[in-house]
N, CA, C and O atoms as a GROMACS GRO file, in nm:
protein
  644
    1MET      N    1   9.319   6.934   7.772
    1MET     CA    2   9.286   7.002   7.650
    1MET      C    3   9.197   7.122   7.675
    1MET      O    4   9.210   7.224   7.607
    2ALA      N    5   9.107   7.111   7.771
    2ALA     CA    6   9.017   7.221   7.799
    2ALA      C    7   9.093   7.340   7.853
    2ALA      O    8   9.049   7.454   7.834
    3GLY      N    9   9.206   7.318   7.918
    3GLY     CA   10   9.282   7.427   7.975
    3GLY      C   11   9.377   7.491   7.876
    3GLY      O   12   9.434   7.596   7.903
    4LYS      N   13   9.394   7.429   7.760
    4LYS     CA   14   9.486   7.483   7.660
    4LYS      C   15   9.428   7.608   7.594
    4LYS      O   16   9.307   7.620   7.575
    5LYS      N   17   9.516   7.699   7.562
    5LYS     CA   18   9.476   7.820   7.492
    5LYS      C   19   9.450   7.785   7.346
    5LYS      O   20   9.529   7.711   7.286
    6ASP      N   21   9.342   7.836   7.286
    6ASP     CA   22   9.308   7.808   7.146
    6ASP      C   23   9.400   7.891   7.057
    6ASP      O   24   9.389   8.013   7.051
    7SER      N   25   9.491   7.824   6.988
    7SER     CA   26   9.589   7.896   6.904
    7SER      C   27   9.528   7.947   6.774
    7SER      O   28   9.586   8.032   6.708
    8ASN      N   29   9.411   7.895   6.737
    8ASN     CA   30   9.346   7.939   6.613
    8ASN      C   31   9.255   8.060   6.634
    8ASN      O   32   9.205   8.118   6.538
    9ARG      N   33   9.234   8.098   6.759
    9ARG     CA   34   9.146   8.210   6.790
    9ARG      C   35   9.215   8.341   6.757
    9ARG      O   36   9.329   8.364   6.796
   10LEU      N   37   9.144   8.428   6.685
   10LEU     CA   38   9.197   8.559   6.652
   10LEU      C   39   9.168   8.654   6.767
   10LEU      O   40   9.063   8.643   6.831
   11PRO      N   41   9.259   8.747   6.794
   11PRO     CA   42   9.234   8.842   6.903
   11PRO      C   43   9.120   8.936   6.867
   11PRO      O   44   9.099   8.967   6.750
   12SER      N   45   9.048   8.980   6.967
   12SER     CA   46   8.936   9.073   6.944
   12SER      C   47   8.991   9.214   6.925
   12SER      O   48   9.108   9.241   6.954
   13GLU      N   49   8.906   9.302   6.875
   13GLU     CA   50   8.948   9.440   6.850
   13GLU      C   51   8.998   9.506   6.978
   13GLU      O   52   9.103   9.571   6.974
   14PRO      N   53   8.928   9.492   7.092
   14PRO     CA   54   8.980   9.554   7.215
   14PRO      C   55   9.117   9.499   7.254
   14PRO      O   56   9.202   9.573   7.305
   15GLU      N   57   9.139   9.369   7.230
   15GLU     CA   58   9.270   9.311   7.262
   15GLU      C   59   9.378   9.369   7.172
   15GLU      O   60   9.490   9.396   7.217
   16ILE      N   61   9.346   9.389   7.047
   16ILE     CA   62   9.443   9.444   6.952
   16ILE      C   63   9.474   9.588   6.987
   16ILE      O   64   9.590   9.631   6.981
   17LEU      N   65   9.372   9.663   7.023
   17LEU     CA   66   9.388   9.807   7.046
   17LEU      C   67   9.437   9.842   7.186
   17LEU      O   68   9.466   9.959   7.213
   18ARG      N   69   9.447   9.744   7.276
   18ARG     CA   70   9.493   9.770   7.412
   18ARG      C   71   9.631   9.833   7.406
   18ARG      O   72   9.725   9.776   7.350
   19GLY      N   73   9.644   9.950   7.463
   19GLY     CA   74   9.771  10.019   7.464
   19GLY      C   75   9.795  10.103   7.341
   19GLY      O   76   9.897  10.172   7.333
   20HIS      N   77   9.706  10.099   7.245
   20HIS     CA   78   9.720  10.177   7.120
   20HIS      C   79   9.667  10.317   7.144
   20HIS      O   80   9.556  10.334   7.192
   21THR      N   81   9.747  10.418   7.109
   21THR     CA   82   9.699  10.556   7.121
   21THR      C   83   9.627  10.592   6.990
   21THR      O   84   9.669  10.553   6.881
   22VAL      N   85   9.522  10.666   7.005
   22VAL     CA   86   9.438  10.702   6.891
   22VAL      C   87   9.464  10.846   6.852
   22VAL      O   88   9.460  10.936   6.936
   23SER      N   89   9.492  10.868   6.722
   23SER     CA   90   9.514  11.004   6.673
   23SER      C   91   9.379  11.075   6.660
   23SER      O   92   9.274  11.011   6.662
   24ASP      N   93   9.384  11.206   6.647
   24ASP     CA   94   9.260  11.283   6.630
   24ASP      C   95   9.186  11.239   6.504
   24ASP      O   96   9.063  11.226   6.505
   25GLY      N   97   9.260  11.217   6.395
   25GLY     CA   98   9.199  11.175   6.269
   25GLY      C   99   9.131  11.040   6.281
   25GLY      O  100   9.020  11.019   6.230
   26GLU      N  101   9.197  10.947   6.350
   26GLU     CA  102   9.140  10.814   6.368
   26GLU      C  103   9.016  10.821   6.456
   26GLU      O  104   8.918  10.751   6.432
   27ALA      N  105   9.020  10.907   6.559
   27ALA     CA  106   8.904  10.923   6.646
   27ALA      C  107   8.786  10.980   6.568
   27ALA      O  108   8.672  10.936   6.585
   28ALA      N  109   8.813  11.078   6.482
   28ALA     CA  110   8.706  11.137   6.400
   28ALA      C  111   8.649  11.033   6.305
   28ALA      O  112   8.528  11.026   6.286
   29LEU      N  113   8.737  10.953   6.246
   29LEU     CA  114   8.692  10.848   6.154
   29LEU      C  115   8.604  10.747   6.226
   29LEU      O  116   8.499  10.708   6.174
   30ARG      N  117   8.646  10.705   6.346
   30ARG     CA  118   8.567  10.608   6.421
   30ARG      C  119   8.432  10.666   6.463
   30ARG      O  120   8.331  10.596   6.461
   31SER      N  121   8.431  10.794   6.500
   31SER     CA  122   8.304  10.853   6.544
   31SER      C  123   8.208  10.875   6.429
   31SER      O  124   8.088  10.890   6.450
   32SER      N  125   8.261  10.877   6.306
   32SER     CA  126   8.173  10.900   6.190
   32SER      C  127   8.123  10.772   6.128
   32SER      O  128   8.057  10.776   6.024
   33ARG      N  129   8.151  10.658   6.188
   33ARG     CA  130   8.101  10.531   6.134
   33ARG      C  131   7.950  10.537   6.119
   33ARG      O  132   7.878  10.578   6.211
   34GLY      N  133   7.903  10.496   6.006
   34GLY     CA  134   7.759  10.492   5.984
   34GLY      C  135   7.700  10.620   5.931
   34GLY      O  136   7.582  10.624   5.896
   35VAL      N  137   7.781  10.728   5.925
   35VAL     CA  138   7.728  10.856   5.877
   35VAL      C  139   7.677  10.842   5.734
   35VAL      O  140   7.571  10.896   5.700
   36LEU      N  141   7.751  10.771   5.649
   36LEU     CA  142   7.710  10.754   5.510
   36LEU      C  143   7.627  10.629   5.489
   36LEU      O  144   7.601  10.590   5.375
   37LYS      N  145   7.585  10.567   5.596
   37LYS     CA  146   7.508  10.445   5.581
   37LYS      C  147   7.383  10.472   5.497
   37LYS      O  148   7.299  10.554   5.534
   38GLY      N  149   7.372  10.402   5.387
   38GLY     CA  150   7.257  10.418   5.298
   38GLY      C  151   7.272  10.534   5.201
   38GLY      O  152   7.188  10.551   5.112
   39ALA      N  153   7.376  10.614   5.215
   39ALA     CA  154   7.398  10.727   5.126
   39ALA      C  155   7.519  10.699   5.039
   39ALA      O  156   7.603  10.615   5.072
   40SER      N  157   7.526  10.768   4.928
   40SER     CA  158   7.640  10.750   4.838
   40SER      C  159   7.745  10.856   4.869
   40SER      O  160   7.711  10.972   4.892
   41PRO      N  161   7.872  10.817   4.869
   41PRO     CA  162   7.977  10.917   4.890
   41PRO      C  163   8.004  11.000   4.765
   41PRO      O  164   8.084  11.093   4.770
   42VAL      N  165   7.937  10.969   4.653
   42VAL     CA  166   7.954  11.043   4.529
   42VAL      C  167   7.856  11.160   4.527
   42VAL      O  168   7.738  11.143   4.557
   43ALA      N  169   7.905  11.277   4.492
   43ALA     CA  170   7.820  11.397   4.489
   43ALA      C  171   7.701  11.376   4.395
   43ALA      O  172   7.711  11.306   4.295
   44ALA      N  173   7.590  11.438   4.430
   44ALA     CA  174   7.466  11.421   4.352
   44ALA      C  175   7.484  11.464   4.206
   44ALA      O  176   7.433  11.398   4.116
   45ALA      N  177   7.557  11.573   4.183
   45ALA     CA  178   7.579  11.618   4.045
   45ALA      C  179   7.660  11.515   3.968
   45ALA      O  180   7.633  11.489   3.851
   46ASP      N  181   7.761  11.457   4.034
   46ASP     CA  182   7.842  11.355   3.967
   46ASP      C  183   7.759  11.230   3.936
   46ASP      O  184   7.774  11.170   3.830
   47GLN      N  185   7.673  11.193   4.030
   47GLN     CA  186   7.585  11.077   4.006
   47GLN      C  187   7.494  11.103   3.887
   47GLN      O  188   7.478  11.018   3.800
   48THR      N  189   7.436  11.221   3.884
   48THR     CA  190   7.345  11.256   3.775
   48THR      C  191   7.419  11.253   3.642
   48THR      O  192   7.368  11.200   3.544
   49MET      N  193   7.540  11.311   3.637
   49MET     CA  194   7.616  11.312   3.513
   49MET      C  195   7.659  11.172   3.472
   49MET      O  196   7.664  11.141   3.353
   50PHE      N  197   7.691  11.087   3.568
   50PHE     CA  198   7.725  10.949   3.536
   50PHE      C  199   7.605  10.879   3.474
   50PHE      O  200   7.620  10.804   3.377
   51GLN      N  201   7.486  10.903   3.528
   51GLN     CA  202   7.365  10.841   3.473
   51GLN      C  203   7.334  10.895   3.333
   51GLN      O  204   7.288  10.821   3.247
   52VAL      N  205   7.359  11.024   3.312
   52VAL     CA  206   7.340  11.082   3.178
   52VAL      C  207   7.435  11.015   3.080
   52VAL      O  208   7.396  10.980   2.969
   53LYS      N  209   7.560  10.996   3.122
   53LYS     CA  210   7.658  10.930   3.035
   53LYS      C  211   7.611  10.790   2.999
   53LYS      O  212   7.623  10.748   2.884
   54GLU      N  213   7.558  10.717   3.096
   54GLU     CA  214   7.508  10.583   3.070
   54GLU      C  215   7.391  10.586   2.972
   54GLU      O  216   7.382  10.502   2.882
   55LEU      N  217   7.302  10.684   2.987
   55LEU     CA  218   7.190  10.698   2.893
   55LEU      C  219   7.242  10.726   2.752
   55LEU      O  220   7.192  10.669   2.654
   56LEU      N  221   7.341  10.813   2.742
   56LEU     CA  222   7.396  10.846   2.610
   56LEU      C  223   7.462  10.723   2.547
   56LEU      O  224   7.446  10.697   2.428
   57LEU      N  225   7.536  10.649   2.628
   57LEU     CA  226   7.603  10.529   2.576
   57LEU      C  227   7.503  10.425   2.527
   57LEU      O  228   7.526  10.358   2.426
   58SER      N  229   7.392  10.412   2.598
   58SER     CA  230   7.296  10.307   2.564
   58SER      C  231   7.193  10.351   2.460
   58SER      O  232   7.133  10.266   2.394
   59SER      N  233   7.172  10.480   2.443
   59SER     CA  234   7.058  10.523   2.362
   59SER      C  235   7.089  10.620   2.248
   59SER      O  236   7.002  10.644   2.164
   60LEU      N  237   7.209  10.675   2.243
   60LEU     CA  238   7.241  10.772   2.138
   60LEU      C  239   7.322  10.703   2.029
   60LEU      O  240   7.432  10.656   2.054
   61PRO      N  241   7.268  10.698   1.908
   61PRO     CA  242   7.346  10.639   1.799
   61PRO      C  243   7.462  10.732   1.764
   61PRO      O  244   7.443  10.836   1.701
   62ASP      N  245   7.583  10.693   1.805
   62ASP     CA  246   7.701  10.776   1.784
   62ASP      C  247   7.824  10.688   1.780
   62ASP      O  248   7.899  10.678   1.878
   63GLY      N  249   7.845  10.622   1.667
   63GLY     CA  250   7.957  10.530   1.653
   63GLY      C  251   8.092  10.596   1.676
   63GLY      O  252   8.184  10.531   1.725
   64GLU      N  253   8.106  10.722   1.640
   64GLU     CA  254   8.233  10.791   1.653
   64GLU      C  255   8.260  10.834   1.798
   64GLU      O  256   8.375  10.836   1.842
   65GLY      N  257   8.154  10.869   1.872
   65GLY     CA  258   8.168  10.907   2.013
   65GLY      C  259   8.185  11.055   2.040
   65GLY      O  260   8.175  11.097   2.155
   66ALA      N  261   8.211  11.134   1.939
   66ALA     CA  262   8.236  11.277   1.960
   66ALA      C  263   8.109  11.353   1.998
   66ALA      O  264   8.116  11.450   2.074
   67LEU      N  265   7.994  11.311   1.947
   67LEU     CA  266   7.869  11.378   1.981
   67LEU      C  267   7.838  11.359   2.129
   67LEU      O  268   7.796  11.453   2.197
   68ARG      N  269   7.858  11.238   2.179
   68ARG     CA  270   7.839  11.212   2.323
   68ARG      C  271   7.926  11.304   2.406
   68ARG      O  272   7.881  11.364   2.503
   69GLN      N  273   8.053  11.313   2.368
   69GLN     CA  274   8.146  11.398   2.442
   69GLN      C  275   8.103  11.545   2.438
   69GLN      O  276   8.113  11.615   2.538
   70ALA      N  277   8.057  11.589   2.324
   70ALA     CA  278   8.014  11.728   2.310
   70ALA      C  279   7.894  11.756   2.400
   70ALA      O  280   7.887  11.860   2.464
   71ILE      N  281   7.800  11.664   2.403
   71ILE     CA  282   7.681  11.682   2.489
   71ILE      C  283   7.722  11.685   2.635
   71ILE      O  284   7.679  11.772   2.710
   72LEU      N  285   7.805  11.590   2.677
   72LEU     CA  286   7.848  11.586   2.816
   72LEU      C  287   7.923  11.712   2.855
   72LEU      O  288   7.903  11.766   2.964
   73ALA      N  289   8.010  11.761   2.767
   73ALA     CA  290   8.086  11.883   2.796
   73ALA      C  291   7.992  12.002   2.812
   73ALA      O  292   8.012  12.086   2.900
   74ARG      N  293   7.890  12.010   2.728
   74ARG     CA  294   7.795  12.121   2.738
   74ARG      C  295   7.714  12.114   2.867
   74ARG      O  296   7.687  12.216   2.929
   75LEU      N  297   7.676  11.995   2.906
   75LEU     CA  298   7.602  11.979   3.032
   75LEU      C  299   7.691  12.012   3.152
   75LEU      O  300   7.647  12.080   3.245
   76GLU      N  301   7.815  11.964   3.150
   76GLU     CA  302   7.906  11.990   3.261
   76GLU      C  303   7.940  12.138   3.272
   76GLU      O  304   7.971  12.186   3.382
   77SER      N  305   7.935  12.211   3.162
   77SER     CA  306   7.965  12.354   3.166
   77SER      C  307   7.841  12.437   3.202
   77SER      O  308   7.847  12.560   3.204
   78ASN      N  309   7.731  12.370   3.231
   78ASN     CA  310   7.607  12.438   3.270
   78ASN      C  311   7.561  12.384   3.406
   78ASN      O  312   7.460  12.313   3.412
   79PRO      N  313   7.632  12.417   3.515
   79PRO     CA  314   7.598  12.360   3.646
   79PRO      C  315   7.459  12.398   3.695
   79PRO      O  316   7.399  12.324   3.772
   80SER      N  317   7.407  12.512   3.652
   80SER     CA  318   7.273  12.550   3.699
   80SER      C  319   7.167  12.457   3.640
   80SER      O  320   7.070  12.423   3.708
   81LEU      N  321   7.185  12.416   3.515
   81LEU     CA  322   7.091  12.321   3.455
   81LEU      C  323   7.101  12.186   3.524
   81LEU      O  324   6.999  12.124   3.553
   82VAL      N  325   7.223  12.141   3.551
   82VAL     CA  326   7.243  12.014   3.620
   82VAL      C  327   7.183  12.022   3.760
   82VAL      O  328   7.120  11.927   3.806
   83ALA      N  329   7.203  12.134   3.829
   83ALA     CA  330   7.150  12.151   3.966
   83ALA      C  331   6.998  12.144   3.969
   83ALA      O  332   6.940  12.092   4.065
   84ARG      N  333   6.934  12.196   3.865
   84ARG     CA  334   6.786  12.192   3.862
   84ARG      C  335   6.734  12.050   3.846
   84ARG      O  336   6.616  12.023   3.872
   85HIS      N  337   6.819  11.958   3.802
   85HIS     CA  338   6.774  11.823   3.773
   85HIS      C  339   6.855  11.715   3.846
   85HIS      O  340   6.879  11.607   3.792
   86PHE      N  341   6.899  11.746   3.972
   86PHE     CA  342   6.971  11.645   4.050
   86PHE      C  343   6.889  11.518   4.059
   86PHE      O  344   6.769  11.523   4.089
   87GLY      N  345   6.951  11.408   4.033
   87GLY     CA  346   6.883  11.280   4.045
   87GLY      C  347   6.781  11.252   3.936
   87GLY      O  348   6.709  11.152   3.942
   88GLU      N  349   6.773  11.338   3.837
   88GLU     CA  350   6.677  11.322   3.727
   88GLU      C  351   6.751  11.326   3.593
   88GLU      O  352   6.733  11.420   3.516
   89PRO      N  353   6.834  11.226   3.565
   89PRO     CA  354   6.914  11.232   3.442
   89PRO      C  355   6.831  11.237   3.315
   89PRO      O  356   6.869  11.306   3.220
   90ARG      N  357   6.719  11.167   3.311
   90ARG     CA  358   6.635  11.168   3.190
   90ARG      C  359   6.576  11.307   3.169
   90ARG      O  360   6.571  11.356   3.056
   91THR      N  361   6.531  11.370   3.276
   91THR     CA  362   6.473  11.504   3.265
   91THR      C  363   6.580  11.605   3.224
   91THR      O  364   6.554  11.693   3.142
   92LEU      N  365   6.698  11.592   3.281
   92LEU     CA  366   6.809  11.680   3.245
   92LEU      C  367   6.841  11.668   3.096
   92LEU      O  368   6.851  11.768   3.026
   93LEU      N  369   6.856  11.547   3.051
   93LEU     CA  370   6.890  11.524   2.911
   93LEU      C  371   6.777  11.569   2.819
   93LEU      O  372   6.802  11.628   2.714
   94ARG      N  373   6.654  11.542   2.858
   94ARG     CA  374   6.539  11.582   2.777
   94ARG      C  375   6.534  11.736   2.765
   94ARG      O  376   6.510  11.789   2.657
   95SER      N  377   6.557  11.806   2.875
   95SER     CA  378   6.557  11.952   2.874
   95SER      C  379   6.666  12.005   2.780
   95SER      O  380   6.641  12.096   2.701
   96PHE      N  381   6.785  11.948   2.788
   96PHE     CA  382   6.894  11.989   2.702
   96PHE      C  383   6.860  11.964   2.554
   96PHE      O  384   6.882  12.050   2.469
   97LEU      N  385   6.808  11.846   2.526
   97LEU     CA  386   6.776  11.811   2.387
   97LEU      C  387   6.667  11.900   2.329
   97LEU      O  388   6.677  11.944   2.215
   98GLU      N  389   6.564  11.926   2.407
   98GLU     CA  390   6.455  12.011   2.359
   98GLU      C  391   6.504  12.150   2.325
   98GLU      O  392   6.466  12.207   2.223
   99ARG      N  393   6.590  12.207   2.412
   99ARG     CA  394   6.644  12.341   2.384
   99ARG      C  395   6.737  12.339   2.264
   99ARG      O  396   6.738  12.433   2.184
  100THR      N  397   6.816  12.234   2.250
  100THR     CA  398   6.909  12.225   2.137
  100THR      C  399   6.834  12.210   2.006
  100THR      O  400   6.870  12.272   1.906
  101LEU      N  401   6.730  12.129   2.005
  101LEU     CA  402   6.653  12.107   1.882
  101LEU      C  403   6.562  12.224   1.848
  101LEU      O  404   6.526  12.242   1.732
  102ALA      N  405   6.525  12.305   1.947
  102ALA     CA  406   6.433  12.417   1.922
  102ALA      C  407   6.503  12.534   1.854
  102ALA      O  408   6.443  12.604   1.773
  103GLY      N  409   6.629  12.554   1.886
  103GLY     CA  410   6.699  12.670   1.830
  103GLY      C  411   6.801  12.627   1.727
  103GLY      O  412   6.882  12.538   1.754
  104GLY      N  413   6.798  12.688   1.610
  104GLY     CA  414   6.890  12.652   1.503
  104GLY      C  415   7.036  12.670   1.539
  104GLY      O  416   7.118  12.586   1.505
  105GLU      N  417   7.069  12.779   1.608
  105GLU     CA  418   7.210  12.805   1.644
  105GLU      C  419   7.261  12.705   1.747
  105GLU      O  420   7.378  12.665   1.741
  106ALA      N  421   7.177  12.665   1.841
  106ALA     CA  422   7.221  12.568   1.942
  106ALA      C  423   7.258  12.436   1.876
  106ALA      O  424   7.358  12.374   1.913
  107LEU      N  425   7.180  12.393   1.781
  107LEU     CA  426   7.211  12.269   1.709
  107LEU      C  427   7.337  12.286   1.625
  107LEU      O  428   7.423  12.198   1.623
  108ALA      N  429   7.349  12.398   1.556
  108ALA     CA  430   7.468  12.423   1.472
  108ALA      C  431   7.594  12.426   1.558
  108ALA      O  432   7.697  12.372   1.518
  109ASP      N  433   7.586  12.488   1.676
  109ASP     CA  434   7.702  12.493   1.767
  109ASP      C  435   7.740  12.353   1.816
  109ASP      O  436   7.858  12.320   1.824
  110LEU      N  437   7.640  12.273   1.848
  110LEU     CA  438   7.667  12.136   1.894
  110LEU      C  439   7.733  12.054   1.782
  110LEU      O  440   7.825  11.977   1.807
  111VAL      N  441   7.685  12.072   1.658
  111VAL     CA  442   7.742  11.999   1.545
  111VAL      C  443   7.888  12.043   1.523
  111VAL      O  444   7.975  11.959   1.500
  112ARG      N  445   7.914  12.173   1.530
  112ARG     CA  446   8.052  12.222   1.516
  112ARG      C  447   8.142  12.165   1.625
  112ARG      O  448   8.255  12.126   1.599
  113ASP      N  449   8.090  12.162   1.748
  113ASP     CA  450   8.166  12.107   1.860
  113ASP      C  451   8.196  11.959   1.838
  113ASP      O  452   8.309  11.914   1.859
  114ALA      N  453   8.096  11.883   1.795
  114ALA     CA  454   8.117  11.740   1.768
  114ALA      C  455   8.218  11.721   1.654
  114ALA      O  456   8.304  11.633   1.662
  115ASP      N  457   8.207  11.802   1.549
  115ASP     CA  458   8.303  11.794   1.438
  115ASP      C  459   8.446  11.822   1.487
  115ASP      O  460   8.539  11.749   1.452
  116ALA      N  461   8.462  11.926   1.568
  116ALA     CA  462   8.595  11.961   1.620
  116ALA      C  463   8.650  11.850   1.709
  116ALA      O  464   8.768  11.815   1.699
  117ARG      N  465   8.567  11.793   1.794
  117ARG     CA  466   8.610  11.683   1.881
  117ARG      C  467   8.648  11.561   1.796
  117ARG      O  468   8.748  11.494   1.824
  118TRP      N  469   8.568  11.533   1.695
  118TRP     CA  470   8.598  11.421   1.607
  118TRP      C  471   8.736  11.441   1.543
  118TRP      O  472   8.816  11.348   1.536
  119GLY      N  473   8.762  11.562   1.496
  119GLY     CA  474   8.891  11.592   1.434
  119GLY      C  475   9.007  11.569   1.530
  119GLY      O  476   9.110  11.513   1.492
  120ARG      N  477   8.990  11.611   1.655
  120ARG     CA  478   9.096  11.590   1.756
  120ARG      C  479   9.111  11.442   1.789
  120ARG      O  480   9.223  11.393   1.806
  121MET      N  481   8.999  11.371   1.800
  121MET     CA  482   9.004  11.230   1.835
  121MET      C  483   9.077  11.147   1.730
  121MET      O  484   9.152  11.056   1.763
  122TYR      N  485   9.054  11.179   1.603
  122TYR     CA  486   9.107  11.098   1.494
  122TYR      C  487   9.222  11.166   1.420
  122TYR      O  488   9.267  11.118   1.316
  123ASP      N  489   9.268  11.279   1.476
  123ASP     CA  490   9.377  11.353   1.414
  123ASP      C  491   9.348  11.378   1.265
  123ASP      O  492   9.432  11.356   1.178
  124GLU      N  493   9.226  11.424   1.241
  124GLU     CA  494   9.178  11.453   1.105
  124GLU      C  495   9.131  11.598   1.100
  124GLU      O  496   9.103  11.659   1.204
  125LYS      N  497   9.123  11.651   0.981
  125LYS     CA  498   9.065  11.783   0.964
  125LYS      C  499   8.914  11.770   0.979
  125LYS      O  500   8.852  11.688   0.912
  126PRO      N  501   8.853  11.851   1.067
  126PRO     CA  502   8.707  11.842   1.085
  126PRO      C  503   8.634  11.873   0.955
  126PRO      O  504   8.683  11.950   0.873
  127ARG      N  505   8.518  11.814   0.939
  127ARG     CA  506   8.437  11.833   0.818
  127ARG      C  507   8.322  11.930   0.849
  127ARG      O  508   8.205  11.891   0.849
  128PHE      N  509   8.356  12.055   0.875
  128PHE     CA  510   8.255  12.154   0.908
  128PHE      C  511   8.163  12.180   0.789
  128PHE      O  512   8.209  12.192   0.676
  129GLU      N  513   8.034  12.189   0.816
  129GLU     CA  514   7.938  12.226   0.712
  129GLU      C  515   7.944  12.375   0.687
  129GLU      O  516   7.966  12.455   0.778
  130ARG      N  517   7.926  12.412   0.562
  130ARG     CA  518   7.921  12.554   0.526
  130ARG      C  519   7.781  12.586   0.478
  130ARG      O  520   7.716  12.507   0.409
  131ALA      N  521   7.734  12.704   0.517
  131ALA     CA  522   7.600  12.747   0.478
  131ALA      C  523   7.587  12.748   0.326
  131ALA      O  524   7.673  12.800   0.255
  132GLY      N  525   7.478  12.691   0.278
  132GLY     CA  526   7.449  12.689   0.136
  132GLY      C  527   7.521  12.581   0.058
  132GLY      O  528   7.500  12.568  -0.063
  133GLU      N  529   7.606  12.502   0.125
  133GLU     CA  530   7.678  12.395   0.056
  133GLU      C  531   7.633  12.260   0.112
  133GLU      O  532   7.596  12.249   0.229
  134ALA      N  533   7.639  12.161   0.027
  134ALA     CA  534   7.608  12.026   0.074
  134ALA      C  535   7.720  11.978   0.165
  134ALA      O  536   7.837  12.011   0.142
  135PRO      N  537   7.688  11.901   0.268
  135PRO     CA  538   7.794  11.850   0.356
  135PRO      C  539   7.885  11.753   0.281
  135PRO      O  540   7.844  11.689   0.185
  136ALA      N  541   8.009  11.744   0.328
  136ALA     CA  542   8.105  11.649   0.269
  136ALA      C  543   8.050  11.508   0.285
  136ALA      O  544   7.990  11.476   0.388
  137PRO      N  545   8.068  11.422   0.185
  137PRO     CA  546   8.013  11.287   0.191
  137PRO      C  547   8.068  11.204   0.307
  137PRO      O  548   8.002  11.111   0.354
  138ASP      N  549   8.189  11.237   0.355
  138ASP     CA  550   8.248  11.161   0.465
  138ASP      C  551   8.235  11.232   0.600
  138ASP      O  552   8.303  11.197   0.696
  139ASP      N  553   8.146  11.332   0.606
  139ASP     CA  554   8.126  11.408   0.730
  139ASP      C  555   8.044  11.323   0.828
  139ASP      O  556   7.928  11.293   0.800
  140PRO      N  557   8.103  11.284   0.942
  140PRO     CA  558   8.028  11.200   1.037
  140PRO      C  559   7.922  11.277   1.115
  140PRO      O  560   7.832  11.218   1.173
  141TYR      N  561   7.934  11.412   1.117
  141TYR     CA  562   7.840  11.493   1.195
  141TYR      C  563   7.784  11.606   1.110
  141TYR      O  564   7.843  11.714   1.103
  142THR      N  565   7.672  11.581   1.046
  142THR     CA  566   7.601  11.685   0.972
  142THR      C  567   7.486  11.734   1.059
  142THR      O  568   7.444  11.666   1.152
  143ARG      N  569   7.436  11.853   1.028
  143ARG     CA  570   7.323  11.905   1.106
  143ARG      C  571   7.204  11.809   1.101
  143ARG      O  572   7.141  11.781   1.202
  144GLU      N  573   7.176  11.758   0.983
  144GLU     CA  574   7.061  11.668   0.968
  144GLU      C  575   7.085  11.536   1.042
  144GLU      O  576   6.995  11.484   1.108
  145GLY      N  577   7.204  11.483   1.031
  145GLY     CA  578   7.236  11.357   1.099
  145GLY      C  579   7.231  11.370   1.251
  145GLY      O  580   7.180  11.282   1.320
  146VAL      N  581   7.285  11.481   1.302
  146VAL     CA  582   7.282  11.505   1.447
  146VAL      C  583   7.138  11.530   1.492
  146VAL      O  584   7.097  11.481   1.598
  147ARG      N  585   7.062  11.605   1.413
  147ARG     CA  586   6.921  11.628   1.448
  147ARG      C  587   6.847  11.495   1.461
  147ARG      O  588   6.774  11.474   1.558
  148ARG      N  589   6.865  11.406   1.364
  148ARG     CA  590   6.799  11.274   1.370
  148ARG      C  591   6.843  11.195   1.493
  148ARG      O  592   6.760  11.131   1.558
  149ALA      N  593   6.972  11.198   1.524
  149ALA     CA  594   7.024  11.125   1.640
  149ALA      C  595   6.965  11.180   1.770
  149ALA      O  596   6.928  11.104   1.859
  150LEU      N  597   6.957  11.313   1.779
  150LEU     CA  598   6.901  11.374   1.900
  150LEU      C  599   6.751  11.348   1.912
  150LEU      O  600   6.701  11.325   2.022
  151GLU      N  601   6.680  11.352   1.800
  151GLU     CA  602   6.536  11.321   1.802
  151GLU      C  603   6.513  11.175   1.842
  151GLU      O  604   6.419  11.145   1.916
  152HIS      N  605   6.598  11.086   1.794
  152HIS     CA  606   6.590  10.944   1.834
  152HIS      C  607   6.609  10.931   1.985
  152HIS      O  608   6.533  10.861   2.052
  153LEU      N  609   6.709  10.999   2.038
  153LEU     CA  610   6.735  10.995   2.182
  153LEU      C  611   6.619  11.055   2.260
  153LEU      O  612   6.579  11.002   2.364
  154LEU      N  613   6.564  11.165   2.211
  154LEU     CA  614   6.452  11.230   2.279
  154LEU      C  615   6.330  11.136   2.284
  154LEU      O  616   6.262  11.129   2.386
  155ARG      N  617   6.303  11.066   2.175
  155ARG     CA  618   6.193  10.968   2.176
  155ARG      C  619   6.219  10.857   2.278
  155ARG      O  620   6.127  10.812   2.346
  156HIS      N  621   6.343  10.815   2.287
  156HIS     CA  622   6.380  10.711   2.383
  156HIS      C  623   6.360  10.760   2.527
  156HIS      O  624   6.332  10.679   2.616
  157LEU      N  625   6.376  10.889   2.551
  157LEU     CA  626   6.365  10.945   2.685
  157LEU      C  627   6.223  10.988   2.720
  157LEU      O  628   6.199  11.040   2.829
  158SER      N  629   6.130  10.967   2.630
  158SER     CA  630   5.993  11.014   2.653
  158SER      C  631   5.939  10.956   2.784
  158SER      O  632   5.977  10.846   2.823
  159PRO      N  633   5.849  11.030   2.852
  159PRO     CA  634   5.797  10.985   2.982
  159PRO      C  635   5.734  10.846   2.979
  159PRO      O  636   5.737  10.775   3.080
  160GLY      N  637   5.676  10.806   2.866
  160GLY     CA  638   5.613  10.676   2.858
  160GLY      C  639   5.712  10.562   2.841
  160GLY      O  640   5.674  10.445   2.847
  161ASP      N  641   5.840  10.597   2.820
  161ASP     CA  642   5.942  10.493   2.795
  161ASP      C  643   5.985  10.427   2.924
  161ASP      O  644   6.070  10.337   2.922
   0.00000   0.00000   0.00000
């Protein structure tokens, strides 16, 4: 029995590779083992945006979802702002919210964008607010409602939180 070959033993890597020719790509792959050890293969900007999305999902009151999409689209279209806050999703979002809430036109543009997205999502006519008129009673995104939602999110992102 001691002289018998163990049939349950798996061959080792050198035994498997004996006689195997290695392509340039395979050689490069083997030589790069461990290069990403401890690092993420996802780009820093993508990681930051993923974390922002998670913050929006968990902290922004937005049952319809169009406001979240509008915020994400605006952040993604501003790579310099995202670059200034790599790895700091709360700071990135806080900076965006403060600028949006500080300027009347920035908030109005965000509300229009959310209304338009809502219309596309639900195949409905958007309920755009008109200056000097009360918003439609079924408008899911009014300036005042979006302002309150953004202020709620900003409080949630405060440094003491």
